[in-house]
All heavy atoms as an XYZ file, in Angstrom:
680
protein
N      17.407     -5.951     -1.157
C      17.803     -5.659     -2.534
C      16.618     -5.829     -3.475
O      15.834     -6.760     -3.350
C      18.950     -6.586     -2.956
C      19.246     -6.511     -4.439
C      19.919     -5.413     -4.962
C      18.827     -7.504     -5.298
C      20.164     -5.334     -6.314
C      19.068     -7.438     -6.646
C      19.744     -6.340     -7.153
O      19.985     -6.239     -8.487
N      16.520     -4.930     -4.458
C      15.419     -4.964     -5.407
C      15.970     -4.973     -6.835
O      16.784     -4.132     -7.179
C      14.563     -3.721     -5.183
C      13.150     -3.891     -5.611
S      12.184     -2.439     -5.188
C      11.669     -2.841     -3.535
N      15.531     -5.929     -7.634
C      16.008     -6.024     -9.011
C      15.498     -4.852     -9.839
O      14.489     -4.227     -9.510
C      15.542     -7.330     -9.645
O      14.146     -7.272     -9.878
N      16.179     -4.564    -10.930
C      15.761     -3.480    -11.830
C      14.380     -3.768    -12.409
O      13.578     -2.864    -12.590
C      16.771     -3.308    -12.978
C      18.090     -2.722    -12.476
O      18.102     -2.161    -11.343
O      19.104     -2.822    -13.181
N      14.131     -5.046    -12.664
C      12.831     -5.441    -13.218
C      11.721     -5.096    -12.229
O      10.697     -4.540    -12.606
C      12.849     -6.939    -13.521
C      11.587     -7.463    -14.167
C      11.701     -8.966    -14.442
C      10.433     -9.523    -15.012
N       9.361     -9.691    -14.023
N      11.942     -5.416    -10.963
C      10.951     -5.123     -9.931
C      10.777     -3.617     -9.747
O       9.663     -3.123     -9.627
C      11.342     -5.786     -8.608
C      10.336     -5.651     -7.471
C       8.977     -6.234     -7.849
C      10.855     -6.323     -6.217
N      11.897     -2.889     -9.767
C      11.831     -1.424     -9.648
C      10.967     -0.833    -10.740
O      10.145      0.036    -10.495
C      13.240     -0.815     -9.714
C      13.978     -0.863     -8.415
C      15.324     -0.178     -8.547
C      16.185     -0.472     -7.352
N      17.595     -0.220     -7.593
N      11.176     -1.327    -11.967
C      10.406     -0.817    -13.100
C       8.928     -1.172    -12.951
O       8.060     -0.359    -13.225
C      10.971     -1.371    -14.412
C      10.132     -1.011    -15.630
C      10.960     -0.501    -16.775
C      10.138     -0.059    -17.958
N       9.063      0.882    -17.664
N       8.666     -2.398    -12.518
C       7.293     -2.851    -12.320
C       6.571     -1.945    -11.308
O       5.432     -1.546    -11.509
C       7.311     -4.283    -11.771
C       6.361     -5.220    -12.477
C       6.452     -6.623    -11.888
O       7.526     -7.241    -11.976
O       5.432     -7.081    -11.339
N       7.265     -1.620    -10.230
C       6.704     -0.751     -9.193
C       6.449      0.642     -9.748
O       5.419      1.246     -9.504
C       7.638     -0.707     -7.962
C       7.559     -2.037     -7.222
C       7.268      0.451     -7.036
C       8.582     -2.200     -6.115
N       7.407      1.132    -10.511
C       7.290      2.456    -11.109
C       6.084      2.547    -12.049
O       5.358      3.529    -12.046
C       8.571      2.756    -11.890
C       8.895      4.210    -11.966
C      10.252      4.420    -12.649
O      11.062      3.503    -12.779
N      10.488      5.617    -13.098
N       5.867      1.500    -12.821
C       4.778      1.491    -13.804
C       3.414      1.193    -13.196
O       2.391      1.386    -13.843
C       5.053      0.446    -14.906
C       6.267      0.817    -15.745
O       6.694      1.996    -15.675
O       6.796     -0.047    -16.447
N       3.419      0.721    -11.968
C       2.178      0.354    -11.293
C       1.308      1.586    -11.059
O       1.784      2.615    -10.617
C       2.541     -0.288     -9.948
C       1.595     -1.278     -9.322
C       1.312     -2.457    -10.249
C       2.175     -1.783     -8.017
N       0.045      1.455    -11.387
C      -0.901      2.554    -11.149
C      -1.429      2.457     -9.719
O      -1.568      1.364     -9.179
C      -2.087      2.440    -12.111
C      -1.690      2.525    -13.576
C      -1.877      3.932    -14.104
C      -1.550      4.042    -15.567
N      -0.119      4.166    -15.858
N      -1.738      3.601     -9.142
C      -2.328      3.614     -7.804
C      -3.768      3.131     -7.920
O      -4.549      3.689     -8.689
C      -2.270      5.036     -7.201
C      -0.810      5.399     -6.935
C      -3.102      5.132     -5.928
C      -0.578      6.869     -6.659
N      -4.093      2.081     -7.174
C      -5.455      1.537     -7.261
C      -6.210      1.664     -5.943
O      -7.390      1.370     -5.893
C      -5.435      0.055     -7.700
O      -4.575     -0.678     -6.835
C      -4.970     -0.080     -9.134
N      -5.512      2.076     -4.888
C      -6.186      2.292     -3.605
C      -5.785      3.655     -3.064
O      -4.601      3.963     -2.960
C      -5.801      1.210     -2.565
C      -6.459      1.491     -1.217
C      -6.179     -0.178     -3.055
N      -6.800      4.452     -2.753
C      -6.533      5.748     -2.130
C      -7.102      5.751     -0.725
O      -8.195      5.254     -0.500
C      -7.174      6.883     -2.934
C      -6.417      7.150     -4.195
C      -6.814      8.478     -4.800
N      -6.019      8.727     -5.970
C      -4.863      9.399     -5.956
N      -4.391      9.888     -4.842
N      -4.195      9.581     -7.066
N      -6.348      6.324      0.190
C      -6.776      6.358      1.575
C      -7.064      7.799      1.975
O      -6.193      8.666      1.865
C      -5.702      5.739      2.484
C      -5.514      4.268      2.081
C      -6.099      5.854      3.956
C      -4.234      3.662      2.492
N      -8.308      8.021      2.382
C      -8.725      9.372      2.766
C      -8.750      9.531      4.269
O      -8.162      8.739      5.007
N      -9.462     10.536      4.714
C      -9.502     10.840      6.137
C     -10.307      9.823      6.942
O     -10.307      9.861      8.158
C     -10.013     12.259      6.368
C      -8.998     13.289      5.981
C      -9.061     13.916      4.744
C      -7.950     13.616      6.834
C      -8.102     14.844      4.368
C      -6.991     14.534      6.466
C      -7.061     15.157      5.240
N     -11.013      8.913      6.262
C     -11.735      7.858      6.977
C     -10.785      6.847      7.584
O     -11.164      6.089      8.456
C     -12.694      7.118      6.030
C     -13.762      8.034      5.491
O     -14.086      9.052      6.112
N     -14.302      7.696      4.345
N      -9.554      6.813      7.080
C      -8.567      5.889      7.620
C      -8.869      4.444      7.270
O      -9.439      4.153      6.233
N      -8.478      3.549      8.169
C      -8.605      2.116      7.909
C      -9.963      1.609      8.380
O     -10.205      1.467      9.564
C      -7.483      1.329      8.629
C      -6.112      1.839      8.190
C      -7.609     -0.161      8.328
C      -4.951      1.195      8.920
N     -10.830      1.383      7.428
C     -12.151      0.813      7.706
C     -12.189     -0.585      7.091
O     -11.363     -0.916      6.249
C     -13.242      1.674      7.053
C     -13.342      3.082      7.611
C     -14.472      3.169      8.600
C     -14.825      4.556      9.038
N     -13.932      5.286      9.855
N     -13.173     -1.379      7.498
C     -13.305     -2.733      6.946
C     -13.417     -2.731      5.429
O     -12.868     -3.598      4.761
C     -14.529     -3.443      7.534
C     -14.279     -3.846      8.988
O     -13.114     -3.791      9.435
O     -15.252     -4.198      9.676
N     -14.128     -1.734      4.892
C     -14.301     -1.685      3.434
C     -12.946     -1.518      2.744
O     -12.695     -2.133      1.714
C     -15.227     -0.514      3.012
O     -14.816      0.661      3.699
C     -16.677     -0.817      3.305
N     -12.074     -0.708      3.342
C     -10.742     -0.503      2.778
C      -9.929     -1.798      2.857
O      -9.293     -2.202      1.883
C     -10.020      0.621      3.534
C      -8.587      0.898      3.086
C      -8.583      1.571      1.718
C      -7.861      1.767      4.090
N      -9.981     -2.450      3.985
C      -9.248     -3.704      4.171
C      -9.725     -4.754      3.171
O      -8.912     -5.412      2.518
C      -9.381     -4.201      5.632
C      -8.573     -3.270      6.541
C      -8.922     -5.647      5.771
C      -8.804     -3.453      8.012
N     -11.045     -4.858      2.993
C     -11.590     -5.828      2.028
C     -11.186     -5.488      0.606
O     -10.873     -6.376     -0.188
C     -13.113     -5.907      2.152
C     -13.528     -6.544      3.468
O     -12.783     -7.332      4.052
N     -14.695     -6.183      3.949
N     -11.195     -4.218      0.283
C     -10.791     -3.768     -1.059
C      -9.339     -4.164     -1.343
O      -9.020     -4.683     -2.406
C     -10.968     -2.245     -1.157
C     -10.530     -1.629     -2.465
C     -11.275     -2.155     -3.684
O     -12.458     -2.523     -3.566
O     -10.658     -2.193     -4.759
N      -8.467     -3.937     -0.382
C      -7.049     -4.278     -0.550
C      -6.884     -5.788     -0.710
O      -6.174     -6.248     -1.597
C      -6.212     -3.751      0.640
C      -6.192     -2.219      0.607
C      -4.794     -4.305      0.600
C      -5.667     -1.556      1.860
N      -7.579     -6.556      0.131
C      -7.497     -8.022      0.031
C      -7.985     -8.501     -1.336
O      -7.365     -9.364     -1.952
C      -8.318     -8.678      1.136
C      -7.660     -8.627      2.496
C      -8.556     -9.294      3.531
C      -7.940     -9.289      4.911
N      -8.881     -9.801      5.927
N      -9.106     -7.933     -1.801
C      -9.648     -8.309     -3.113
C      -8.639     -8.026     -4.220
O      -8.414     -8.844     -5.101
C     -10.941     -7.535     -3.426
C     -12.130     -8.065     -2.628
O     -11.998     -9.152     -2.011
O     -13.171     -7.379     -2.605
N      -8.060     -6.839     -4.164
C      -7.090     -6.476     -5.202
C      -5.866     -7.381     -5.163
O      -5.342     -7.765     -6.199
C      -6.677     -5.004     -5.063
C      -7.773     -4.065     -5.502
C      -7.286     -2.645     -5.676
O      -6.113     -2.404     -5.955
N      -8.186     -1.695     -5.527
N      -5.424     -7.723     -3.956
C      -4.256     -8.605     -3.843
C      -4.581    -10.032     -4.293
O      -3.683    -10.771     -4.688
C      -3.717     -8.605     -2.411
C      -2.926     -7.363     -2.027
C      -2.720     -7.301     -0.531
C      -1.590     -7.295     -2.758
N      -5.859    -10.402     -4.244
C      -6.241    -11.719     -4.751
C      -6.134    -11.780     -6.267
O      -5.817    -12.814     -6.828
C      -7.670    -12.073     -4.329
C      -7.712    -12.578     -2.906
O      -6.706    -13.071     -2.389
N      -8.841    -12.429     -2.257
N      -6.409    -10.654     -6.910
C      -6.371    -10.683     -8.372
C      -5.015    -10.266     -8.952
O      -4.715    -10.544    -10.089
C      -7.489     -9.825     -8.966
O      -7.464     -8.524     -8.432
N      -4.192     -9.608     -8.174
C      -2.814     -9.337     -8.626
C      -1.866     -9.472     -7.451
O      -2.257     -9.362     -6.311
C      -2.644     -7.956     -9.243
C      -3.676     -6.932     -8.953
C      -3.380     -5.671     -9.758
N      -4.575     -5.084    -10.314
C      -5.492     -4.440     -9.619
N      -5.347     -4.283     -8.339
N      -6.552     -3.938    -10.190
N      -0.607     -9.678     -7.768
C       0.383     -9.895     -6.705
C       0.773     -8.620     -5.976
O       1.170     -8.647     -4.821
C       1.655    -10.503     -7.291
C       1.448    -11.953     -7.637
O       0.694    -12.640     -6.970
N       2.102    -12.414     -8.683
N       0.681     -7.506     -6.696
C       1.244     -6.273     -6.176
C       0.276     -5.121     -6.416
O      -0.282     -5.013     -7.500
C       2.570     -6.030     -6.922
C       3.426     -4.980     -6.340
S       5.141     -5.021     -6.952
C       5.009     -5.238     -8.700
N       0.082     -4.275     -5.394
C      -0.770     -3.097     -5.582
C      -0.086     -1.866     -5.000
O       0.765     -1.958     -4.116
C      -2.168     -3.271     -4.934
C      -2.067     -3.449     -3.427
C      -2.939     -4.407     -5.584
C      -3.401     -3.340     -2.698
N      -0.472     -0.725     -5.537
C       0.087      0.543     -5.067
C      -1.018      1.339     -4.390
O      -2.112      1.473     -4.926
C       0.673      1.325     -6.247
C       1.550      2.505     -5.833
C       2.046      3.288     -7.026
C       3.374      2.774     -7.523
N       3.947      3.664     -8.567
N      -0.707      1.846     -3.205
C      -1.674      2.605     -2.420
C      -1.145      4.009     -2.177
O       0.062      4.215     -2.078
C      -1.891      1.942     -1.054
C      -2.275      0.473     -1.035
C      -1.039     -0.403     -0.976
C      -3.153      0.185      0.152
N      -2.073      4.923     -2.047
C      -1.662      6.297     -1.745
C      -2.593      6.888     -0.694
O      -3.809      6.771     -0.790
C      -1.707      7.158     -3.004
C      -1.274      8.582     -2.724
C      -1.175      9.419     -3.968
C      -0.602     10.779     -3.570
N      -0.211     11.555     -4.709
N      -1.980      7.510      0.290
C      -2.764      8.234      1.288
C      -2.879      9.672      0.814
O      -1.893     10.266      0.374
C      -2.073      8.180      2.643
N      -4.082     10.218      0.846
C      -4.275     11.600      0.419
C      -3.460     12.554      1.288
O      -3.145     12.249      2.434
C      -5.760     11.971      0.480
C      -6.562     11.223     -0.560
O      -6.039     10.777     -1.571
N      -7.849     11.075     -0.310
N      -3.181     13.691      0.725
C      -2.401     14.720      1.420
C      -3.019     15.027      2.788
O      -4.226     15.190      2.903
C      -2.423     15.988      0.560
C      -1.113     16.685      0.465
C      -1.274     17.927     -0.404
C      -0.058     18.804     -0.259
N       1.007     18.461     -1.180
N      -2.177     15.060      3.797
C      -2.650     15.424      5.128
C      -3.195     14.279      5.962
O      -3.491     14.448      7.134
N      -3.329     13.096      5.351
C      -3.868     11.961      6.097
C      -2.814     11.389      7.049
O      -3.095     11.069      8.191
C      -4.387     10.850      5.144
C      -4.775      9.599      5.910
C      -5.580     11.363      4.357
N      -1.588     11.272      6.559
C      -0.504     10.717      7.373
C       0.551     11.774      7.636
O       0.877     12.552      6.753
C       0.177      9.554      6.634
C      -0.691      8.398      6.186
C       0.148      7.411      5.396
C      -1.321      7.725      7.379
N       1.093     11.770      8.841
C       2.238     12.655      9.036
C       3.514     11.825      8.969
O       3.492     10.597      9.069
C       2.126     13.492     10.316
C       2.064     12.642     11.566
O       2.668     11.557     11.573
O       1.419     13.080     12.539
N       4.611     12.507      8.783
C       5.894     11.851      8.545
C       6.224     10.821      9.626
O       6.688      9.725      9.331
C       7.024     12.906      8.443
C       8.371     12.246      8.248
C       6.731     13.850      7.285
N       5.931     11.152     10.872
C       6.329     10.263     11.962
C       5.498      8.985     12.035
O       5.960      7.979     12.554
C       6.253     11.008     13.293
O       4.923     11.436     13.512
N       4.271      9.011     11.513
C       3.412      7.829     11.659
C       3.276      6.999     10.387
O       2.682      5.927     10.399
C       2.019      8.258     12.119
O       1.408      9.036     11.112
N       3.824      7.488      9.281
C       3.672      6.803      7.994
C       4.069      5.344      8.001
O       3.291      4.480      7.642
C       4.542      7.496      6.945
C       3.800      8.454      6.123
C       4.722      8.980      5.061
N       4.420     10.380      4.873
C       5.290     11.300      4.547
N       6.548     10.986      4.381
N       4.917     12.543      4.391
N       5.308      5.088      8.396
C       5.857      3.730      8.345
C       4.988      2.766      9.171
O       4.629      1.690      8.703
C       7.291      3.755      8.853
C       8.089      2.530      8.475
C       9.552      2.766      8.819
C      10.407      1.539      8.762
N      10.190      0.611      7.695
N       4.633      3.178     10.372
C       3.808      2.360     11.256
C       2.435      2.128     10.636
O       1.903      1.019     10.658
C       3.666      3.035     12.644
C       2.660      2.306     13.510
C       5.021      3.103     13.331
N       1.872      3.178     10.025
C       0.560      3.072      9.379
C       0.584      2.010      8.288
O      -0.270      1.129      8.237
C       0.151      4.428      8.786
C      -1.127      4.369      8.003
C      -2.351      4.494      8.633
C      -1.109      4.173      6.626
C      -3.542      4.423      7.910
C      -2.292      4.107      5.891
C      -3.504      4.234      6.542
N       1.578      2.084      7.381
C       1.656      1.131      6.267
C       1.880     -0.284      6.778
O       1.274     -1.232      6.284
C       2.764      1.521      5.288
C       2.488      2.785      4.526
C       3.289      3.889      4.468
C       1.350      3.099      3.709
N       2.714      4.852      3.679
C       1.529      4.394      3.194
C       0.193      2.402      3.363
C       0.600      5.016      2.355
C      -0.735      3.016      2.526
C      -0.513      4.311      2.032
N       2.745     -0.445      7.784
C       3.007     -1.791      8.301
C       1.772     -2.376      8.980
O       1.482     -3.563      8.852
C       4.214     -1.763      9.246
C       5.511     -1.674      8.448
C       6.732     -1.379      9.294
O       6.617     -1.330     10.538
O       7.806     -1.195      8.703
N       1.042     -1.528      9.690
C      -0.186     -1.955     10.351
C      -1.229     -2.389      9.314
O      -1.870     -3.431      9.452
C      -0.716     -0.792     11.197
C      -1.944     -1.179     12.008
O      -1.938     -2.277     12.595
O      -2.904     -0.383     12.041
N      -1.361     -1.592      8.272
C      -2.319     -1.908      7.212
C      -1.928     -3.204      6.504
O      -2.777     -4.033      6.185
C      -2.396     -0.743      6.211
C      -3.474     -0.850      5.140
C      -4.860     -1.029      5.744
C      -3.455      0.394      4.254
N      -0.644     -3.394      6.292
C      -0.163     -4.626      5.650
C      -0.507     -5.839      6.510
O      -0.964     -6.864      6.004
C       1.340     -4.544      5.404
N      -0.308     -5.709      7.817
C      -0.632     -6.803      8.738
C      -2.112     -7.159      8.645
O      -2.488     -8.312      8.554
C      -0.306     -6.373     10.169
C       0.673     -7.286     10.860
C       0.963     -6.805     12.271
C       2.404     -6.349     12.362
N       2.695     -5.418     13.408
N      -2.961     -6.126      8.637
C      -4.407     -6.331      8.612
C      -4.895     -6.920      7.292
O      -5.976     -7.488      7.229
C      -5.133     -5.007      8.875
C      -5.006     -4.556     10.303
C      -5.712     -3.250     10.539
C      -5.642     -2.893     12.019
N      -5.894     -1.503     12.278
N      -4.117     -6.760      6.237
C      -4.535     -7.244      4.923
C      -3.727     -8.463      4.481
O      -3.767     -8.852      3.327
C      -4.419     -6.126      3.861
O      -3.076     -5.626      3.866
C      -5.390     -5.002      4.134
N      -2.947     -9.016      5.400
C      -2.169    -10.212      5.083
C      -1.183     -9.977      3.944
O      -1.010    -10.825      3.076
C      -3.124    -11.332      4.674
C      -2.945    -12.521      5.568
O      -2.037    -12.543      6.403
N      -3.799    -13.499      5.402
N      -0.585     -8.799      3.934
C       0.346     -8.479      2.855
C       1.633     -7.941      3.451
O       1.820     -7.929      4.666
C      -0.293     -7.466      1.900
O      -0.686     -6.309      2.618
N       2.505     -7.493      2.579
C       3.811     -7.031      3.005
C       4.149     -5.752      2.244
O       3.900     -5.661      1.043
C       4.809     -8.144      2.682
C       6.188     -7.923      3.200
C       7.002     -9.175      2.928
C       8.420     -8.771      2.614
N       9.187     -9.797      1.957
N       4.712     -4.775      2.940
C       5.141     -3.528      2.298
C       6.504     -3.800      1.663
O       7.445     -4.160      2.360
C       5.299     -2.387      3.337
C       5.714     -1.096      2.654
C       4.025     -2.188      4.134
N       6.598     -3.632      0.339
C       7.919     -3.825     -0.267
C       8.583     -2.501     -0.615
O       9.769     -2.432     -0.819
C       7.902     -4.749     -1.506
C       6.953     -4.235     -2.573
C       7.601     -6.174     -1.113
C       7.182     -4.886     -3.926
N       7.772     -1.440     -0.684
C       8.355     -0.133     -0.940
C       7.425      0.933     -0.385
O       6.218      0.814     -0.474
C       8.553      0.066     -2.439
C       9.346      1.316     -2.747
C       9.777      1.353     -4.186
C      10.537      2.631     -4.427
N      11.826      2.450     -4.990
N       8.027      1.949      0.193
C       7.232      3.045      0.723
C       7.988      4.341      0.505
O       9.136      4.466      0.893
C       6.988      2.823      2.216
C       6.060      3.843      2.840
C       6.753      4.653      3.928
O       7.463      4.113      4.756
N       6.550      5.958      3.899
N       7.348      5.261     -0.197
C       7.934      6.580     -0.396
C       6.865      7.596     -0.057
O       5.835      7.664     -0.727
C       8.383      6.805     -1.859
C       9.315      5.697     -2.321
C       9.041      8.166     -2.015
C       9.540      5.681     -3.801
N       7.080      8.324      0.997
C       6.117      9.341      1.395
C       4.740      8.744      1.627
O       4.580      7.815      2.405
N       3.748      9.281      0.904
C       2.356      8.843      1.078
C       1.994      7.655      0.200
O       0.823      7.318      0.099
C       1.416      9.999      0.746
C       1.441     11.051      1.833
O       1.907     10.805      2.930
N       0.925     12.215      1.528
N       2.982      7.080     -0.471
C       2.707      5.967     -1.375
C       3.405      4.705     -0.870
O       4.543      4.755     -0.421
C       3.204      6.299     -2.811
C       3.003      5.122     -3.751
C       2.493      7.531     -3.345
N       2.679      3.594     -0.947
C       3.271      2.312     -0.555
C       2.890      1.240     -1.556
O       1.843      1.330     -2.206
C       2.802      1.913      0.844
N       3.750      0.251     -1.685
C       3.475     -0.882     -2.560
C       3.397     -2.128     -1.693
O       4.304     -2.399     -0.909
C       4.560     -1.031     -3.643
C       4.283     -2.252     -4.518
C       4.644      0.230     -4.496
N       2.286     -2.837     -1.828
C       2.052     -4.054     -1.054
C       2.125     -5.259     -1.974
O       1.694     -5.188     -3.122
C       0.651     -4.043     -0.441
C       0.471     -3.151      0.767
C       1.376     -2.153      1.076
C      -0.638     -3.317      1.588
C       1.185     -1.341      2.198
C      -0.830     -2.513      2.700
C       0.085     -1.520      3.013
N       2.626     -6.362     -1.461
C       2.573     -7.631     -2.176
C       1.843     -8.643     -1.287
O       1.834     -8.518     -0.072
C       3.965     -8.207     -2.548
C       4.616     -7.380     -3.629
C       4.858     -8.340     -1.338
N       1.266     -9.612     -1.950
C       0.586    -10.679     -1.244
C       1.585    -11.440     -0.402
O       2.709    -11.673     -0.832
C      -0.023    -11.636     -2.270
C      -1.393    -12.065     -1.923
C      -1.989    -13.009     -2.902
N      -1.310    -13.100     -4.189
C      -1.878    -13.520     -5.286
N      -3.129    -13.867     -5.267
N      -1.233    -13.601     -6.412
N       1.224    -11.839      0.786
C       2.111    -12.614      1.653
C       2.056    -14.075      1.306
O       1.060    -14.603      0.935
C       1.659    -12.435      3.102
C       2.832    -12.393      4.034
C       2.330    -12.322      5.444
N       2.414    -10.975      5.990
C       3.533    -10.419      6.450
N       4.664    -11.081      6.403
N       3.518     -9.219      6.954
């Protein structure tokens, strides 16, 4: 369950991490960790064509594991992570 306040917060959140065809590199992982250190919640977006429908969920969960965070919302190519 997600409160209306949290829903609005997620909606208003700007995308601060974009994932291109390079995929998950150390620089990306460090960037996500840095951002999560300075805020509780970040929004990420994979560029068009980077993820296919069948692998999206696994991709976001894997990335969350590697960055010590948790996926709280995922819609298509966009995911919201919170600090664990």
